[in-house]
N, C-alpha and C positions, 0 to 999 in steps of 0.2 A: 332746575327742571324747567327749561324754557318752553318746551312743547307740552301740550296736554297729553298725559299718558293714559292709555287704556289698559285693562287687565291683561289683554293679549300681549302688549308690549313687554310686560313684566314676566308673564307666564313662560315665554320662550326661553328665559334664562334660569327658570326654576327646575328642580329635579324631576318634576312630573311623576312622582311616585304615589301621590295621595296617601302618604304614610300616616298622616294625622298627628305626627309628633309635635307639630307646631300648635296644635289645638284646633285647627280648622279641618273641615271634612275633606277638602280638596286643595290642590295647589292653586287652582283658579280662584278659589275663595280667599286663599292667603294673598294672592296677587291683588285682589280687590281691597283687602284690608291694608296692604302696604301703601296703596295710593291714598287711602283715607288716613294714613298715619296712625292707625289703631294697633298695628303690630310693628315689630322691627325685623330687619333681615336676620339679626342674630337669633330670632325666635325659631328659625328653621335649622335644626341640627344638621341636616344634610348639607346646607350651604356652608357650614363651618368646617367641613372636611377639606383637606388639601386639594382634592380633585376639583373642587368647585371654586378655588381661590380666584381664578380669573373672572368667572361669572359673578362672584360676589363683588369684586371690585367694580365691574361694569355696572351692576345694579346699584351700587353705592353712588356712583356718579350720576346715573339716570335719575335716582330718587332725591338727590341733593336739592334742597329748595333754592329758588332763584336768589333769595336774600339769605346770606349765611347766618346761622345762629351763633351769637357771641355770648360767652358767659363772663360775668363780672363777679368777683368775690370768690370765696372758698367755703367748703363745708356746707352747713345747713343754711348759710346766709347768701347763697348765690342768687344772682338775678340773671335771667336769660332774656335777651332781646333779639329781634330779627327772626330768622327761621321761617319767613313767609314765602308763599309760592303763588299767591293770586293777587290780582289788582283789586278785585271787588270781593268782599267776604262771602257773598251768596254763591260764588263759584266753588267754594269749599268751606273755609272759615279762616279766621285769623288765629294764630296759635299763641304767641307770646305777647302779653299785654305791654302797652307802652309803659316803660319804667319812669317813675317820677322821682327826681332828686331835688332836695332843698339845698340851696347854696349858703355857704358860710365863707368867711375870708380871714386871713391871718392878721388883720388889724382890729378885729373885734376884741373887746375886753373879755377877759376870761369868763366872767359870769354870763355875759350875753352869748358868747360862743357855746358854752355848755347848755344854756337855756334852749338854743335852737336845736342842738343835737338831741337833747332829751325830748323836745317836741316831736322830732321824727321818730324816736324810739317809742313814744307813747301813743302816737297817732293811730287810732283804730276806729273804724266805723263799720258796723254790721248792717248789711243790706241783702235781702233775699238769700239769707243763709250763708253769705260769703263775707269774710272779714277783709275790708278794704284798708290798705295801708299806704304809706310812703315807702319808697324802696331803697334809696341811696342818699348819701350826703356828698355834695360837691364842694371841695375845698379850693378856694381861689387865692392865688398869690397876688395881693395888692401891694405889699411892701417891696417885692422884688428881692428880698433877702432870703437866701437859701436856708440859713439857720433858723430864721423865724418861721418860715414855711414848714420846715421839718418839725419844729416844736408844736406848731398848730396841728399838723397831721397826727402827731403822736398823741396829743390831748384828745382829739376827736376819736381816734382809733381806740383809745383806752376807755372811752365813754360809750361806744356803740359797737354792735355786731353787724351793723348794716355795711354793705359794700361802699367803697369810696370812689370818687372821681377826683383826681389831682389835676388842677387847672393852672397852667402857666405856659407861656410861649418860650421860656428860657430853659433849655435842657439841664443847666446846672441847678436851677431851682427844683426841677422835677426830680433830679437824681438825689438831691439831699433828702427829699421826702421818701423816695423809694427805698433808701437805705434803712428807713425806720418802719415803713408799712408795706414794702414791696412784697412781702410774703403773703399778704392778704389779697393779692391779685386785683389791685385797683385798676380803674380805667385811666389811662394817661391822656391828658388833653394838653397840648395837641402838637402833632407833626405838621409842619408847613413846608412850602417849597424851599425854604432856607434851612430848616432844621430837621428834615425827614431822616437824614442819616444818623444824627446824634440821638434823636428821640427813638428811632427804630432800633438802635443798639440797646437802649434802655429797655425797650419792650422785649427784646430777645433775652437780655440778661436776666430780667425779673419775671419773664414769661407772663407778661401782662397784655391785655388788649389795649389798643391805641386808637386815638381819634386822628383822622386825616382832616385838616381844615384848609379850605380855600373858598373864597366867595365867587370864584370863576369856575365853571364846571369843567372846562378843559384842564385847568390847573389842578382841580380836585382829583380828576382821573389820573393825572401824572403823579401826584403825591401818593395816591393809593397804589398805583402800579409800581412805584419805586419801593414802597413798603413791602409789596408782594414779592418783588425781586430779591428782597432780603430773607424771604421765607416766612414772612409774617402774614398770617391769614385772619387773625382776630382783629378786625379793623371796624371802626365806626366812622361814618362820614358826617362832617358838618359843612354844609354848603353855604354857611353864613346865615345869620338871623337878623338882618337889617329890617326891623319892624316898620321903619318908615316907608319901606317899599315891599310890603307884605306880599303883593301879587307876584313879585319876582322871586321871593323866597319860596312861596308855595309852588311856583312853576318849576323851580329847581328840585324840590322834593318829588314832584310828580315825574319829572324827567328821569330822575335817578331810579325811582321805583319801576317805571315802565321799561327802562333800559335793562334793569336787572332781571325782570320776570319775562318780558316779551322778547328781548333780544339777547338774553343770556350774557350780558356784559359783565365780565368777571371783575373789572375794576370798579364797577358801581354796585356790585351785588353784595352790599353790606348794609347793616342797620343805619338809620338816619337819626341825627341828634339835632334838637332845636333848643334855642335859648330865648323864650318869648319876651323876656324883659331886657334883652341885650342893649338896645340903644334908646329905650324909652325916656323921653325928657320930662314926662309928667311926674307929679308928686302925689302922695297920699292916695285917696280913694280912686281918683281918675287913673292913676298909674296901675293900681291893683286890678281895677276893672279891665283895663286894656290888656294887661298881662294874661289874665285868665281867658279872655276872649281869643287872644292870639294863640294861647296854648291849646285851647279846644280846637281851633281851626287847624293847627299843625297836627294834632292828634288825628283829626279826620283825614288828613292828607299825608299819612304814612310815617309820622314821627315815631320812632321806636324808643327814644329816650328824651325827656324834657327836663331841663334844669330850671327850677323855679326860684323866685326870690320871696314871694309872699308866703306867709303862714296864716293868713286870715282864713278862718274856717268856712266863711260864706263863699270864699273863692275856691277853696280846695274841694269842697263837697260836690259841686257840679262837675268838676274835672274827674274825680274818681268814679262818679256815677256814670258819666259819659263813657269812660274807659270800660267799666263793667258791661255796659250795654253793647259797645262795639265788639267786645271780645267774647260774647256769648255765641254759641253755635247756632247759626240761623236755620240749620236743617232740622232742629228738634227743639221743642219747648223745654224750658227749664222746669224740672219737676222734682218733687220730693217723694219719698216712699209713702205708699198708702198705708192705712192702718188706723188704730185707735190711739189718740194722744190724751194725756191727762194735763189739763191746764189748772195750775194751783193744786189743791188737795181736795178733789171731788169726793162726794159721799154717794150713798145709794139714792139720795134724793136730788142730786145735782142735775142740772140740765144736760141734755145731749144735743150737740149741734153738728151740722153737716157742712163739708166743704169739698172742693176738688183738690187734686194734687199739683195744680199749676203753682209754681213756687211763689210768684208774686201775690196770687190770691191767698195762698196758705199763710205766708208770713205777715200779710196785712191783717188777716183775721186773728192770728195768734197775738199780734201786737195789740190789736184793739181789745181782745179778751183780757190780756194781762194788764193793760192800762186801766181797764174798767174793774179789775179785781174780781173777775167772775171765775169761780171754781167750777169746772165743768169737764165733760168729755167731748172731744172733737173727733168725729168720724171722718177720715180723709179717704175719699173715693178715688180709685185709679181711673182717671179720664184721659190717659195718654198725655198728661201735661197740659190739657186745655182748661181754660177758665169756665165759669158757670154757663154763661150765655152760649159760648161756642160748643160746649159739650152737650148742652141741652138740645141745641139745633142739630148737632151731628150724631146724636144718639149715644155718645160716650157716657152720658149720665142719664140713667133711666131707673124706673122703679125696681126692675129685676136686679140690676147691679147693686143698688142700695140694699135690697133685701138680702142678697148673698153676702154683702159686706157685714151686715148686722149679725148674720149667723156665724160668719167666719171668725169675728173677733169676740163672739159670745157676749154681745152687749147686754143681753137679757140677764146675765149673771152679775153685771156690774151695777145695775140700777134696779129699783123696785117698781118704777113706773114704766110706761110704754109710750113715751112721747119723744119726738125728735124735731128739732127746729131746722128747717131747710131754708136755703137762700131764697130771697124774694123772686129772683129771676128763674127759679126752678119750680114756681107755683104749679105749673101745668102737670107735674108728675105727682102731686100730693094725693089725689084721689086714688090713683093706681097703686101708689106706695102703700096706702092704708089697706087696700084690698089684698095686696100680695103679702105684706109683712105682718099685718095685725097691729102695727104701731100707728099712733096718731101723729099725723104730719102737721106741725105748726108752721105756717108760712111766715118766715122772718122778714127783716128789712132788706131793701135792695142793696144797701151798703152796710158793711160790718161796723161802721162807726155808730150805727143805731142799735146795736145789739143790747147794750146796757139798758137803754130805755125800754126796749122790747121785753127783755127778761123781767124787768121790774113791774111792767104792766100786765104781761100776758102769761108769765110762768107761775105756776103754783103746783107744788108737789102733792 
């Protein structure tokens, strides 16, 4: 989708019956939702009829993202990369998060190999209600021995359900592993100017996505074009990751993404792969620090898949946090459902606290309450996903809304007292809240980390 589409561009190819079978009130509304990618063409029953086959095909091409979406793996373990259609996320949003793969190789001792695989399996970190994980395991052939590489791939596959990346420049080595794990649709790395035909045949035979590699952009386009000429469309591009010349690497990433989205270049319209530790000569802490900094920079500049070496938690946490932030929808705040929550096992005498439904605020407050061991009720107000200060300033959090929420959740039946702790930044609504609701408003701390001390000093049932 090289040009920015408007609803009218889509509407002209729709049935224009306003039948509502798609769930939208009008065909124009359906067109708008298609652009936002909130619905699919298949959601319109009229478009699925034979009479609309040509228009359906035309719409499919019009709506195809500039960067093709590529799926790695099978079943519930699939990872999707690419599928992007904007250069800057504020133009729409980014859709498929940068996938993170941890590297292993076929000369690792069995215990060390399984330890790294299990590390990926078990890696989970919860932040703002989302479970953040590592996504794939990249198996590299160091030995150059097809049989040894196949055995390594078999061991890894037996130990994990994560999708795999098979890494070798030798088609014979790749084929040996594909005979063992090809049914799991691994990503094949890599087809080059010398091996594109052999590797392309493997990709077709095993129906696997394949990486096109070249550190020259013209050569990369040629390799991708050659693969496409074989009927292969699930391609990932590696323009080289020479971290000694990072500016050149990033320049190639940007060039490829701009060509795909702004110029509709079909040969460069594929996800991008980066290997931030590829040629780093440093050791230990310095090497890990450089790897994570380069990985973060690559992620900022359109990398769809990163192959990492480090498994240091202090290095991975910033990366997965950055990824979560980049791939949130900038058009709307991240929010949780409003309502009444029980923290611990509250009783009729337990405190009642108030917060907004902005996800970052909510999960921070909940975490502080749980860490402090405070059994209480938490009343979550619908502020359109805004934090306390913004919602107080904008009127999304006021006494009337809190009064209505107290009544709606029947808070008076849950506790025998009539006191509620409100955030320090909402102090200005305390008087009005008391007048409207009949509940005493205790102005709590500015930061939820101070709730424990506040409750100990100020609360008495």
